[in-house]
C-alpha positions as a Markdown table, in Angstrom:
| # | Residue | x | y | z |
|---|---|---|---|---|
| 1 | Thr | 46.6 | -50.6 | 35.9 |
| 2 | Asn | 44.9 | -53.9 | 36.2 |
| 3 | Thr | 47.2 | -55.0 | 39.1 |
| 4 | Thr | 46.6 | -52.0 | 41.3 |
| 5 | Leu | 43.5 | -53.5 | 42.9 |
| 6 | Leu | 45.2 | -56.9 | 43.4 |
| 7 | Ile | 48.2 | -55.3 | 45.0 |
| 8 | Thr | 46.1 | -53.1 | 47.3 |
| 9 | Ile | 43.8 | -55.9 | 48.5 |
| 10 | Asn | 46.6 | -58.4 | 49.0 |
| 11 | Ser | 48.7 | -55.9 | 50.9 |
| 12 | Phe | 45.8 | -55.4 | 53.3 |
| 13 | Gly | 45.4 | -59.1 | 53.5 |
| 14 | Val | 49.1 | -59.6 | 54.4 |
| 15 | Phe | 48.7 | -57.0 | 57.2 |
| 16 | Ile | 45.6 | -58.7 | 58.7 |
| 17 | Glu | 47.1 | -62.2 | 58.4 |
| 18 | Thr | 50.3 | -61.0 | 60.1 |
| 19 | Ile | 48.2 | -59.9 | 63.0 |
| 20 | Tyr | 46.4 | -63.3 | 63.1 |
| 21 | Val | 49.8 | -65.1 | 63.1 |
| 22 | Gly | 51.0 | -62.8 | 65.8 |
| 23 | Phe | 48.1 | -63.7 | 68.1 |
| 24 | Tyr | 48.6 | -67.4 | 67.4 |
| 25 | Leu | 52.3 | -67.2 | 68.3 |
| 26 | Phe | 51.5 | -65.3 | 71.4 |
| 27 | Tyr | 48.9 | -67.8 | 72.8 |
| 28 | Ala | 50.2 | -71.1 | 71.3 |
| 29 | Pro | 52.2 | -73.6 | 73.3 |
| 30 | Lys | 55.9 | -73.5 | 73.0 |
| 31 | Lys | 56.1 | -76.6 | 70.7 |
| 32 | Ala | 53.5 | -75.3 | 68.3 |
| 33 | Arg | 55.1 | -71.9 | 68.3 |
| 34 | Ile | 58.5 | -73.3 | 67.2 |
| 35 | Gln | 56.9 | -75.4 | 64.5 |
| 36 | Thr | 55.0 | -72.3 | 63.2 |
| 37 | Val | 58.1 | -70.1 | 63.1 |
| 38 | Lys | 60.0 | -72.9 | 61.2 |
| 39 | Met | 57.1 | -73.2 | 58.7 |
| 40 | Leu | 57.0 | -69.4 | 58.2 |
| 41 | Phe | 60.7 | -69.2 | 57.7 |
| 42 | Leu | 60.7 | -72.0 | 55.1 |
| 43 | Thr | 57.7 | -70.6 | 53.3 |
| 44 | Val | 58.5 | -66.9 | 53.3 |
| 45 | Val | 62.3 | -66.9 | 53.1 |
| 46 | Gly | 62.9 | -70.2 | 51.3 |
| 47 | Gly | 59.8 | -70.5 | 49.1 |
| 48 | Phe | 59.1 | -67.0 | 48.1 |
| 49 | Gly | 62.9 | -66.2 | 48.0 |
| 50 | Ala | 63.3 | -69.0 | 45.5 |
| 51 | Ile | 60.4 | -67.7 | 43.4 |
| 52 | Ile | 61.8 | -64.2 | 43.2 |
| 53 | Leu | 65.3 | -65.4 | 42.2 |
| 54 | Ile | 63.9 | -67.8 | 39.6 |
| 55 | Ala | 61.6 | -65.2 | 38.1 |
| 56 | Gln | 64.2 | -62.5 | 38.2 |
| 57 | Phe | 67.1 | -64.4 | 36.6 |
| 58 | Leu | 65.6 | -67.2 | 34.5 |
| 59 | Phe | 62.7 | -65.3 | 32.9 |
| 60 | Lys | 62.2 | -62.0 | 31.2 |
| 61 | Gly | 59.4 | -59.7 | 30.1 |
| 62 | Val | 56.0 | -61.3 | 29.6 |
| 63 | Ala | 57.2 | -64.8 | 30.6 |
| 64 | Arg | 58.2 | -63.6 | 34.0 |
| 65 | Gly | 54.7 | -62.3 | 34.7 |
| 66 | Gln | 53.2 | -65.6 | 33.5 |
| 67 | Val | 55.4 | -67.7 | 35.7 |
| 68 | Val | 54.5 | -65.6 | 38.8 |
| 69 | Gly | 50.9 | -65.7 | 37.8 |
| 70 | Trp | 50.9 | -69.5 | 37.7 |
| 71 | Val | 52.6 | -69.6 | 41.1 |
| 72 | Cys | 49.9 | -67.3 | 42.5 |
| 73 | Leu | 47.3 | -69.6 | 41.0 |
| 74 | Val | 48.7 | -72.6 | 42.8 |
| 75 | Phe | 48.8 | -70.7 | 46.2 |
| 76 | Ser | 45.2 | -69.5 | 45.6 |
| 77 | Leu | 44.1 | -73.1 | 45.1 |
| 78 | Cys | 45.9 | -74.0 | 48.4 |
| 79 | Val | 43.9 | -71.3 | 50.2 |
| 80 | Phe | 40.6 | -72.9 | 49.0 |
| 81 | Val | 41.7 | -76.5 | 49.6 |
| 82 | Ala | 42.9 | -75.8 | 53.1 |
| 83 | Pro | 39.4 | -75.8 | 54.7 |
| 84 | Leu | 39.0 | -79.4 | 53.5 |
| 85 | Cys | 40.5 | -80.5 | 56.8 |
| 86 | Ile | 37.7 | -78.6 | 58.6 |
| 87 | Val | 35.1 | -80.2 | 56.3 |
| 88 | Arg | 36.5 | -83.6 | 57.2 |
| 89 | Lys | 36.3 | -82.9 | 60.9 |
| 90 | Val | 32.7 | -81.7 | 60.5 |
| 91 | Ile | 31.7 | -84.9 | 58.7 |
| 92 | Lys | 33.6 | -87.0 | 61.3 |
| 93 | Thr | 32.3 | -85.3 | 64.4 |
| 94 | Lys | 28.9 | -84.4 | 62.9 |
| 95 | Ser | 29.4 | -81.0 | 64.5 |
| 96 | Val | 29.8 | -77.5 | 63.0 |
| 97 | Glu | 31.6 | -76.1 | 66.0 |
| 98 | Tyr | 34.8 | -75.7 | 64.1 |
| 99 | Met | 33.3 | -74.2 | 60.9 |
| 100 | Pro | 31.8 | -70.7 | 61.3 |
| 101 | Leu | 28.9 | -70.0 | 58.9 |
| 102 | Leu | 30.0 | -66.3 | 58.2 |
| 103 | Leu | 33.4 | -67.4 | 57.1 |
| 104 | Ser | 32.0 | -69.9 | 54.6 |
| 105 | Val | 29.4 | -67.4 | 53.3 |
| 106 | Phe | 32.0 | -64.6 | 52.7 |
| 107 | Leu | 34.5 | -67.0 | 51.2 |
| 108 | Thr | 31.8 | -68.0 | 48.7 |
| 109 | Leu | 30.8 | -64.4 | 47.9 |
| 110 | Ser | 34.5 | -63.5 | 47.5 |
| 111 | Ala | 35.1 | -66.4 | 45.2 |
| 112 | Val | 32.1 | -65.4 | 43.0 |
| 113 | Met | 33.2 | -61.7 | 42.8 |
| 114 | Trp | 36.8 | -62.5 | 42.0 |
| 115 | Phe | 35.7 | -65.1 | 39.4 |
| 116 | Phe | 33.7 | -62.5 | 37.5 |
| 117 | Tyr | 36.5 | -59.9 | 37.9 |
| 118 | Gly | 39.0 | -62.4 | 36.4 |
| 119 | Leu | 36.5 | -63.3 | 33.7 |
| 120 | Leu | 36.1 | -59.6 | 32.7 |
| 121 | Leu | 39.8 | -59.2 | 32.6 |
| 122 | Lys | 40.2 | -62.5 | 30.8 |
| 123 | Asp | 42.8 | -63.5 | 33.4 |
| 124 | Ile | 42.8 | -67.3 | 34.1 |
| 125 | Asn | 45.0 | -66.9 | 37.1 |
| 126 | Ile | 42.3 | -64.9 | 38.8 |
| 127 | Ala | 39.2 | -66.7 | 37.5 |
| 128 | Ala | 40.3 | -70.4 | 37.7 |
| 129 | Pro | 41.0 | -70.7 | 41.5 |
| 130 | Asn | 37.8 | -69.0 | 42.4 |
| 131 | Ile | 35.7 | -71.7 | 40.6 |
| 132 | Leu | 37.1 | -74.2 | 43.2 |
| 133 | Gly | 36.6 | -71.6 | 45.9 |
| 134 | Phe | 32.9 | -71.3 | 45.0 |
| 135 | Ile | 32.5 | -75.1 | 45.0 |
| 136 | Phe | 34.1 | -75.5 | 48.4 |
| 137 | Gly | 32.2 | -72.6 | 49.8 |
| 138 | Ile | 28.8 | -74.0 | 48.8 |
| 139 | Leu | 29.9 | -77.4 | 50.2 |
| 140 | Gln | 30.7 | -75.8 | 53.6 |
| 141 | Ile | 27.4 | -74.0 | 53.7 |
| 142 | Val | 25.4 | -77.2 | 52.8 |
| 143 | Leu | 27.3 | -79.2 | 55.5 |
| 144 | Tyr | 26.6 | -76.4 | 58.0 |
| 145 | Val | 22.9 | -76.5 | 57.3 |
| 146 | Ile | 22.8 | -80.3 | 57.5 |
| 147 | Tyr | 24.8 | -80.9 | 60.6 |
| 148 | Asn | 23.6 | -77.8 | 62.4 |
| 149 | Lys | 20.1 | -79.2 | 62.4 |
| 150 | Lys | 21.3 | -82.7 | 63.5 |
| 151 | Glu | 23.3 | -81.1 | 66.3 |
| 152 | Lys | 20.3 | -79.2 | 67.6 |
| 153 | His | 18.2 | -82.3 | 67.4 |
| 154 | Ile | 20.8 | -84.4 | 69.3 |
| 155 | Leu | 21.1 | -81.7 | 72.0 |
| 156 | Lys | 17.3 | -81.7 | 72.5 |
| 157 | Glu | 17.3 | -85.5 | 72.9 |
| 158 | Gln | 20.1 | -85.3 | 75.4 |
| 159 | Asn | 18.5 | -82.6 | 77.4 |
| 160 | Leu | 15.1 | -84.1 | 77.6 |
| 161 | Pro | 16.0 | -87.0 | 79.9 |
| 162 | Glu | 17.9 | -84.6 | 82.1 |
| 163 | Leu | 14.9 | -82.4 | 82.5 |
| 164 | Gln | 12.7 | -85.5 | 83.2 |
| 165 | Asn | 15.1 | -86.7 | 85.9 |
| 166 | His | 15.6 | -83.4 | 87.7 |
| 167 | Val | 12.2 | -81.6 | 87.4 |
| 168 | Ile | 9.3 | -83.0 | 89.4 |
| 169 | Ile | 5.9 | -81.4 | 89.0 |
| 170 | Leu | 3.6 | -81.8 | 92.0 |
| 171 | Asp | 0.0 | -82.1 | 90.9 |
| 172 | Asp | -2.9 | -83.6 | 92.8 |
| 173 | Asn | -4.2 | -85.2 | 89.6 |
| 174 | Lys | -0.9 | -86.8 | 88.6 |
| 175 | Lys | 1.1 | -89.5 | 90.3 |
| 176 | Leu | 4.8 | -89.3 | 90.8 |
| 177 | Pro | 6.8 | -91.8 | 88.7 |
| 178 | Glu | 7.6 | -95.0 | 90.5 |
| 179 | Leu | 11.2 | -95.8 | 91.4 |
| 180 | Thr | 12.9 | -98.6 | 89.5 |
| 181 | Glu | 14.4 | -101.6 | 91.3 |
| 182 | Glu | 17.9 | -100.2 | 90.8 |
| 183 | Gln | 17.0 | -96.9 | 92.3 |
| 184 | Lys | 15.4 | -98.7 | 95.3 |
| 185 | Ile | 18.6 | -100.7 | 95.8 |
| 186 | Asp | 20.7 | -97.6 | 95.6 |
| 187 | Ile | 18.5 | -95.9 | 98.2 |
| 188 | Met | 18.8 | -98.8 | 100.6 |
| 189 | Lys | 22.6 | -98.9 | 100.2 |
| 190 | Leu | 22.8 | -95.2 | 100.9 |
| 191 | Ser | 20.6 | -95.4 | 104.0 |
| 192 | Lys | 22.8 | -98.3 | 105.3 |
| 193 | Leu | 25.9 | -96.3 | 104.6 |
| 194 | Val | 24.5 | -93.2 | 106.5 |
| 195 | Ser | 23.4 | -95.3 | 109.5 |
| 196 | Ser | 26.8 | -97.1 | 109.7 |
| 197 | Leu | 28.6 | -93.7 | 109.6 |
| 198 | His | 26.3 | -92.4 | 112.3 |
| 199 | Glu | 27.0 | -95.5 | 114.5 |
| 200 | Asn | 30.7 | -95.2 | 114.0 |
| 201 | Ala | 30.6 | -91.5 | 114.9 |
| 202 | Ser | 28.6 | -92.2 | 118.1 |
| 203 | Ala | 31.0 | -95.0 | 119.1 |
| 204 | Ala | 34.0 | -92.7 | 118.6 |
| 205 | Ala | 32.3 | -90.0 | 120.7 |
| 206 | Lys | 31.6 | -92.4 | 123.5 |
| 207 | Glu | 35.3 | -93.5 | 123.5 |
| 208 | Glu | 36.4 | -89.9 | 123.7 |
| 209 | Asn | 34.1 | -89.1 | 126.6 |
| 210 | Leu | 34.9 | -92.2 | 128.6 |
| 211 | Pro | 38.3 | -91.0 | 130.0 |
| 212 | Lys | 36.7 | -87.7 | 130.9 |
| 213 | Leu | 34.0 | -89.4 | 132.9 |
| 214 | Gln | 36.5 | -91.6 | 134.7 |
| 215 | Ser | 38.7 | -88.6 | 135.6 |
| 216 | Val | 35.6 | -86.8 | 137.0 |
| 217 | Gln | 34.5 | -89.9 | 139.1 |
| 218 | Ala | 38.1 | -90.2 | 140.5 |
């Protein structure tokens, strides 16, 4: 039937996502773990339980399948809308650290393939959400290209002064860079501090040795 492929793929998806959630619950802090368990309980038991009861007792035949199809459409839209929080973080931080490129690429390809699959079956519940998925996937890829270049440029600019400050090339034909006034003042302060510490240490050593000398003379 037409639903065999959907059931097979989504069953595998449930298995994989359960493993992901299990890893999250294992490594998450206690507070986040409790919130996640509550959310899962409300969603799985409360939400899907209510959907099953409503579809089973309030609708019959073709209408039941249509209602469940529209519910699936809404959840499919939520799947594609969820990465918007990551898109917002990328724009705000100007960093693609939290948005892997491979995930965006495969989400886009998946959306394209499922759209054409739904189009061939003339099933709006499959085709419609993947239009939005394709748009958001392209948006993520474009943002990755833009901010990845900016991030590399910023890192180069930040590393250049560090290299200039820490690396000194000795060459007979080149002069070493002159110290600034602030650097000269810092060096003078450091030398005074070292000399004062040396004087204090010498004075303390003399005080310790004085009783020993007196006892020897006695």
